[in-house]
C-alpha positions in Angstrom: -99.7 -71.8 -40.8 -95.9 -71.1 -40.4 -94.3 -67.8 -38.0 -93.5 -66.0 -41.4 -97.2 -66.2 -42.9 -99.1 -65.8 -39.5 -97.0 -62.5 -39.5 -98.1 -61.6 -43.0 -101.5 -62.3 -42.2 -101.9 -60.1 -38.9 -100.1 -57.3 -41.1 -102.5 -57.3 -44.0 -105.7 -57.5 -41.5 -104.5 -54.3 -39.2 -103.9 -52.6 -42.4 -107.0 -53.3 -44.1 -108.2 -51.7 -41.1 -107.4 -48.1 -42.6 -110.0 -47.2 -44.2 -109.9 -43.6 -46.3 -113.3 -41.9 -47.7 -112.4 -39.7 -51.0 -113.9 -36.3 -49.1 -111.0 -36.9 -46.8 -107.8 -36.5 -49.3 -107.0 -34.0 -51.3 -104.0 -34.7 -54.3 -103.4 -31.0 -54.8 -101.1 -31.7 -51.7 -99.1 -34.1 -53.5 -98.1 -32.2 -56.9 -94.6 -31.4 -55.7 -94.1 -35.3 -54.3 -93.3 -36.3 -57.3 -90.4 -34.1 -58.7 -89.2 -34.7 -55.2 -89.4 -38.1 -55.8 -87.6 -38.0 -59.1 -85.0 -35.9 -58.0 -83.6 -38.4 -55.1 -83.7 -40.7 -58.0 -81.7 -38.8 -59.9 -79.1 -38.1 -56.9 -79.0 -41.8 -56.6 -79.4 -41.2 -53.2 -81.9 -44.2 -52.9 -84.3 -45.8 -54.4 -87.4 -44.6 -53.3 -91.3 -45.9 -53.3 -94.2 -44.2 -52.0 -97.5 -46.0 -51.3 -101.3 -44.9 -51.0 -103.3 -46.0 -48.7 -106.7 -44.5 -49.8 -106.3 -45.9 -53.1 -104.4 -49.1 -51.8 -101.8 -48.9 -54.3 -98.0 -47.3 -55.0 -98.0 -44.1 -55.5 -94.6 -44.0 -56.6 -92.0 -46.9 -57.6 -88.5 -45.9 -59.3 -87.7 -46.9 -62.4 -84.6 -48.7 -60.8 -86.3 -50.9 -58.1 -86.7 -54.1 -60.2 -83.3 -54.0 -61.6 -81.1 -53.2 -58.9 -82.7 -55.7 -56.6 -83.0 -58.4 -58.8 -86.6 -58.6 -59.1 -87.7 -59.9 -62.9 -91.0 -62.0 -62.6 -92.4 -60.5 -60.0 -92.0 -56.9 -60.4 -93.3 -53.9 -58.6 -96.1 -52.2 -59.0 -97.6 -54.8 -60.1 -96.5 -57.1 -57.1 -98.6 -57.4 -54.0 -97.3 -56.1 -50.8 -98.8 -59.8 -49.2 -96.3 -61.2 -52.3 -93.2 -59.3 -51.2 -93.4 -59.9 -47.7 -93.6 -63.7 -48.1 -89.9 -63.1 -49.7 -88.4 -62.3 -46.2 -86.5 -64.3 -44.5 -88.4 -66.7 -42.0 -85.9 -65.3 -39.4 -87.0 -61.2 -40.4 -90.8 -61.7 -39.3 -90.1 -59.4 -37.3 -90.3 -56.4 -40.1 -94.3 -57.8 -40.5 -94.7 -57.9 -36.1 -92.8 -54.5 -35.9 -95.1 -52.6 -39.1 -98.1 -53.9 -36.7 -96.9 -52.8 -33.2 -95.2 -49.0 -35.3 -99.0 -48.5 -36.2 -100.8 -49.1 -33.2 -98.4 -46.7 -31.7 -99.3 -44.3 -34.2 -103.0 -44.1 -33.5 -102.1 -43.9 -30.0 -100.8 -40.3 -30.6 -102.1 -36.7 -30.7 -103.0 -36.4 -34.6 -100.6 -33.4 -34.9 -97.6 -35.5 -34.0 -98.2 -38.4 -36.3 -95.6 -37.4 -39.0 -93.1 -37.2 -36.5 -92.1 -40.9 -36.4 -89.8 -42.9 -38.5 -89.6 -46.5 -39.4 -86.2 -47.8 -40.3 -85.8 -51.9 -40.9 -83.2 -53.7 -41.9 -83.8 -57.3 -43.9 -83.3 -59.8 -46.0 -85.3 -60.6 -49.1 -85.2 -63.5 -51.6 -85.1 -62.3 -55.2 -86.1 -63.2 -58.4 -82.5 -64.9 -59.0 -83.1 -66.9 -56.1 -80.7 -64.7 -54.2 -80.7 -63.1 -50.5 -79.9 -59.6 -50.2 -80.0 -57.7 -47.5 -81.8 -54.3 -47.3 -82.2 -51.2 -45.4 -85.5 -49.3 -45.4 -86.5 -45.7 -44.0 -90.2 -45.5 -43.9 -92.1 -42.2 -43.0 -95.6 -40.9 -43.5 -95.9 -38.0 -45.2 -99.4 -36.9 -45.8 -102.3 -37.8 -43.4 -105.8 -38.1 -44.3 -108.3 -35.3 -42.9 -109.4 -37.7 -40.1 -105.9 -38.7 -38.9 -104.9 -41.9 -41.1 -101.6 -42.1 -42.4 -102.3 -41.4 -46.2 -99.2 -41.5 -48.2 -95.4 -42.3 -47.2 -92.0 -42.6 -48.4 -89.6 -45.3 -48.2 -85.9 -45.0 -49.0 -84.2 -48.6 -49.9 -80.8 -49.2 -49.7 -78.4 -52.4 -50.3 -77.2 -52.5 -46.3 -73.6 -51.3 -46.4 -72.6 -54.7 -44.6 -74.4 -57.8 -46.7 -74.9 -59.7 -43.9 -76.7 -62.9 -44.2 -76.5 -64.6 -41.5 -78.3 -62.0 -38.6 -81.1 -61.8 -38.1 -83.4 -58.6 -39.6 -83.9 -55.4 -37.1 -87.0 -52.9 -36.8 -86.7 -49.5 -35.2 -89.3 -47.0 -34.8 -87.7 -43.2 -33.8 -89.0 -40.3 -32.7 -87.4 -37.7 -35.6 -87.9 -34.7 -33.6 -86.6 -36.0 -30.0 -84.3 -39.1 -31.6 -86.3 -41.4 -28.9 -86.6 -44.7 -29.9 -89.8 -45.8 -28.8 -89.2 -49.4 -30.4 -86.5 -51.6 -30.8 -86.6 -55.2 -32.3 -84.3 -58.1 -33.6 -85.6 -61.0 -34.9 -84.3 -64.2 -33.9 -82.2 -67.6 -34.9 -84.3 -69.8 -35.7 -83.7 -73.7 -34.3 -80.5 -75.2 -35.8 -81.5 -78.3 -37.9 -78.3 -79.9 -37.6 -77.5 -80.1 -41.4 -73.8 -80.0 -42.4 -71.7 -77.7 -44.9 -71.4 -80.7 -47.3 -75.4 -81.9 -46.5 -76.2 -78.0 -48.2 -74.2 -78.1 -51.0 -75.6 -81.3 -51.9 -79.3 -79.7 -51.0 -77.9 -76.8 -53.5 -77.7 -79.0 -56.4 -80.6 -80.8 -56.2 -82.6 -78.1 -56.3 -80.6 -77.1 -59.4 -81.9 -80.5 -61.0 -78.8 -82.8 -60.9 -79.0 -86.6 -60.3 -77.3 -88.2 -57.4 -75.0 -89.1 -60.3 -74.4 -85.8 -61.6 -73.9 -84.4 -57.9 -71.4 -87.2 -57.1 -69.1 -86.2 -59.9 -69.0 -82.6 -59.3 -68.0 -83.1 -55.9 -65.6 -85.8 -56.3 -67.6 -88.7 -54.3 -69.6 -91.5 -54.6 -72.7 -92.2 -55.7 -73.6 -93.9 -52.6 -72.4 -90.7 -50.5 -74.5 -88.6 -52.4 -77.7 -90.8 -51.9 -77.0 -91.1 -48.2 -77.1 -87.1 -47.9 -80.3 -87.4 -49.0 -81.5 -90.3 -46.9 -79.8 -87.8 -43.6 -81.3 -84.3 -45.2 -85.1 -86.3 -45.5 -84.6 -87.3 -41.7 -83.3 -84.3 -40.6 -86.1 -81.8 -42.0 -88.7 -84.5 -41.4 -90.0 -84.5 -45.1 -90.6 -87.7 -47.2 -88.6 -87.1 -50.3 -86.1 -84.9 -51.8 -88.1 -82.4 -53.4 -90.3 -81.6 -50.1 -86.4 -81.2 -48.2 -85.4 -78.8 -51.3 -89.2 -77.0 -50.4 -88.4 -76.5 -47.3 -84.7 -75.7 -47.0 -85.5 -72.8 -49.5 -88.5 -71.9 -47.1 -86.3 -71.5 -43.9 -83.7 -69.8 -45.7 -81.0 -72.9 -45.4 -80.3 -72.8 -49.1 
């Protein structure tokens, strides 16, 4: 199990422990939220998502979400949290880890202050167009159940102003009332594989299904040079063949 997968598992395990009884929620208090969410959408201020921890399902998903962020095959609300988090860049697993730490902190606070915190995270995500995008998400708890469990939340999604696809993600937990930063985390760059710019270029073309001769013609190099690049990639990534090299490169965010 790699570190991203472990962070997803740990996140799922902790959040599955939020158990809400039917008697502890009253959906009458949510009547105004749909109008509020639609207003934000109409102003094009941010893309809105709200999750219902009682139903374990999305309470609201902006109609713009899938088209704006490039999800055509795996669309919300059909897509699971687990699948979605698996699309994070491997260096940005801090988003999963930070969410676990934030929930633990929340439960350490008096119930009356638990809605006072905001999570702000920035991360890279691979969409269905096979492109990395950098997103900024603000996450607030809107409603607690009668026992103080998070019940309904609000997530405001935006493209990060600077589409920096090289820097790791960041996670911040902040008290909205005092401005205090309770937790600030930043992902770490993975160890360099030693793969050159040209080797990455060859790897992308292999991923596109091109044969060595086609790659050679496109890059104006010899077929023998392409085959040398293939061998080097297999060795550097410690895999058995080019297909495995592509799969691992995608997982590591190299291409």
